[in-house]
Every structure is written in C-alpha cells, then in structure tokens.
N, C-alpha and C positions, 0 to 999 in steps of 0.2 A: 344434591349435586356433588359429584366426586371429581376431583382434579387428578389428572394423570401426572404424578410427580416424577420428574427426572432429577438426577443428583445435582445438576447445576441450579435448578430452581430451588430445591431444598436448601442448598448451601447459601443461596442469595437470601432466602427467608431468614435463616439463622444469622447471617452476617448483618442483616439490616433490622432485626427485631429491636424494638426500643427498650427491651428488658434483658437482664442477664439470664441465660439458660445454661443449666448444667445437667448432665446425665450421669447417674451412678449405678453401680451394680448392687446386688444384695448385701455385699460386705461394705457398702458405702465408699467404694473406691471410685475415684473420678475417671470417667471414660470419655467425656466430651464437654466442651463449653464453647460459648460464642464470644465474639469480641466485646460485646457489651458487658458480659460477665467479667472479663479481664479488666475492663475499664473501671467498673464499680469496685472490684475487690483489690485491684492492684497486683494480682497474681497472674502470671503468664501461664499458658498451657504447658510449657516446658517445665515449669516449677511444680505444677500440681498433678500432672498426668500419672495416673495409677495410684496416687496417694489417697489415704482415707480423709474424708472431709473434716472430721473432728480434729485431726492433727494439723491441718492447714489453717482453718478459720478460727478455732478456739471460741466458738459461739458462747456468749454469756449474756446475762441480764444487766439491766442498768445498775443493779446493786453489786455487780461483779461476780455473781455466782455462775459457774460454768453450767451449761446445759448438759445434764447427764443423759444417758441413754433413755431414761424413762420419759424425758420431756423433749427429746430431739424429734423434730417433725419427720425426718427421714425414717427413723426407727419405727415410729408409730405407723407410718404408711407401709413399710416392709412387713411388719408384724400383723398387718390387716386390721388394726384398730380403727382406721378411717381411710377412705379412698383418697382423701385430700386433706392436708393440714396446713394452716397458715400461722405464722408467728412473726413478731417483731423482735429482732435480736441485735446485739452488737457483735460485730466480727472484727478480727484482726486483719488489717490490710497488709499487703506485701511489704509496705514501707514502715510497718509498725504502728501506723495510725489506727484509731478505732473508728468504726463506721456503723451507724444505725441502718439496718436493712429490713425490709419486709420480705419474707421468703414463703412461697407457697409450693408445697411438695405434693406431687401426684404420682400414682402408681402406673406402671406400664406392665400389664399382665401378659403372660405367655399363653399358649394354647390350652393348658390345663387350668387356667384361671389363677395360677400362682403369680405373685408379684416377682418379676424378673429384674426390672430396673425401676429407678425412680427419676423423675425429672423435676428439677427445682427452678422456679421462676423467681428472680431476685430483683428487687427495686431498692434503690438508694433513697431512704427517707430521712436522712440526716438533717436536711434543711427544714423539713416539716416538723421534726422533733425539736429542733432549735427554736422555732417560732412558737411551738406549743408551750415549751418551758418558759419562754419569755413572756407569753401571755399569762401564764399562771403566776409569774412574779409580779406583773403589772396590775393584774386584776384586783388584788387586795388594796393596792395603793389607790386605785380609782374609787373603790368602795369607801375607803377612808376619807378621800376628798369629798365625796358626795355626802357622807355623814357629817363632816365638818361644815359643809355648806348649809345643810338642813338645820344643824344645831345653831349656827349663827343666825339663821332666819328666825328660829324659835325664840332666841334670846332678844333679837332686835325688836320684835313686835311688842312685848311688854315694856321694853325701855322707851319705845316711841310713845306709848300711852302715858308713862310716867312723865316724860318730857312735856307732853301737851298739858297734863295736869299742873305741872310746875309753872308753865307759862301763864296759865289761867290764874293760879294763885298769886303770881307776881303782879298781874294787872290789877 
C-alpha cells in the first residue's frame, strides 16, 4: 500500500515522531531535523543548520574517546560499508551537558545507487544507561549478601549439633 504524501502530512509526521530525526548530506552537513531531535540534543535548527555533525555533537564513548571517522556511523554508511549502522554514543548537548543516545544511521540513495544523504534516528537512552550502571553496582552487593547468608547457615548447622551434644553431656 502506498500513501500519497503531501507536504503537510510529511511535516506532521516529522513533527510528531517520537524519535529525533536528522538528515545530512555526503559531507555530513546537517540539512534537516525534527523537534524531537532538538529536544533530545538541546540544539536548535538555527544553531546547527549547515554545520558538520562532528563539530556540533562531539560524539564520544564512555571512556571519553572521540568517535573518529573510522567508527562514525554516518561515515560507515556514506562509504557503503553498511546500509544501516547503530551505535550507543555520548553527545554534547547544546547546554554543555552530556547525554547517552542510541543513533541508527541509514542511507538514502540516488538514482545511480550512490548514497546521497543519510538519515539518523536518535533516541535518548540516558535513563536506561543510568539504571544499567546502578544494577551493575548493586548486583555484587546482592551476591555478597547471599554468600554471607549461606555461610552463616553452613556454620550454624555444625554449631547446633555441638550444642545438642553439650546438652546431652550436661544431663
């Protein structure tokens, strides 16, 4: 089934999508984005229009290493290494805050089959990462508590037997 898209319907879809959407050209200059993208990143269209993605967002890993071209999902799609690439990255928001995002980059090909544009879908996963890290911190403590409980049980059993024997001897 094909839908006849008019510009108002397309604009309504972009404005109401629950994910951030960004379109870039082959040089990774930002050509378009939707309101959800602005909300997630803290960057307005006026601030990023025509700028290169890398200079705006400064994508990096949790260890602080910048994502160089070799690992940039957009570059991998533009160079044809993969039609779609997903990554979890930390970006710099417009207000200087850091934010975990999941970005999925896909190719938009021209008539000759060459990648002309890329579209990025952005999801804020900061809360998910926060809870995952918290779980990783709490899990060893829970394991330690369980071990202590089992150890106490193992020590209590022989002590119980000794106590019963001492009572018998006392009688």
